[in-house]
Structures are given as C-alpha cells and as structure tokens.
Phi, psi and omega in degrees: 000317178299323180296321177296319181291333178281340186289143177290121182290343181281346179299317179295316180293324177294319178296321177293320178295331181274004172106004179283146172285163177303324181289321178294318180296321177296314184287326187257345182240307187286309182300315177297332179288321185260000183302317177302321177293321179295315180295315181293323177296319178297312181295322179293319181296318179295316181299313183292319181294321179293317179299312179300318180294317181297317179296320180294316181297320182282335182257358186290326179073198181254020186284346184088003177292131182228119175269174183295320180294319180288328176295316179295319179298314181293324180289323179291327179291335180286345176132006178151162180279141177286158181296340179293333185282333181297307178293329177296318179295319178296318179296319178296315178300314181292321178297315178294318180299313178297318179299316179295319176298317181297316181293320179293319179293320179296319180291326176295322179292325179292323178291325183282345182278000000 
C-alpha cells in the first residue's frame, strides 16, 4: 500500500492516453512500479508466518493447547486437511481482507479532511 501511495497517479492515465489498453497499462506501468513492494510484502508475510509457527511449536508444551497453526500442521501430517479447514481458511481470508479495506478507507478519509 505505501508503494501505491508513492506512485504518480498520472502514469496510468498517461499510458491510456498514449494508446495502451487498460490491461497493457496495468501490465507495463502499474505492476513494474509496485513490484518491489509486492515482493517485500510477500517475503515479510512468509517470514512472519514461519516465525509464529516455530515459536508456537516450541512453546506449546504437553498441555494439550492447540492453536490454529498447530492444528493445521497436525492435520496435514495425518494425510490431508479435513473439510472443516477449507471454509475456515476462506472466512479468515475474507475477514482480513474486509478489515484491511476498512482501515485503508478510514485512513484515506482522515487524510482528505
């Protein structure tokens, strides 16, 4: 998101004015501009998720406490994910997406005031 906000908004319109289709403008102008941000976000997400899982595995103990990540790991080791995990993963994804959209719109409204 910070990379998108730093980008000049006129670049996309300039590409369209020069004869590019919206898909060409996206592929040849927008994506190369935001690619470094996409790559760094991807790497950060993987690093954080692996770190959280490793910390959970090492600190869980024998208490029988089970977090979502350890439940998925144990379920996958048994031979595959159960059908209950698929809708749960979808719900988590949609919830995080809605939350991010809400936060970004609220911050944009504060900037415009």
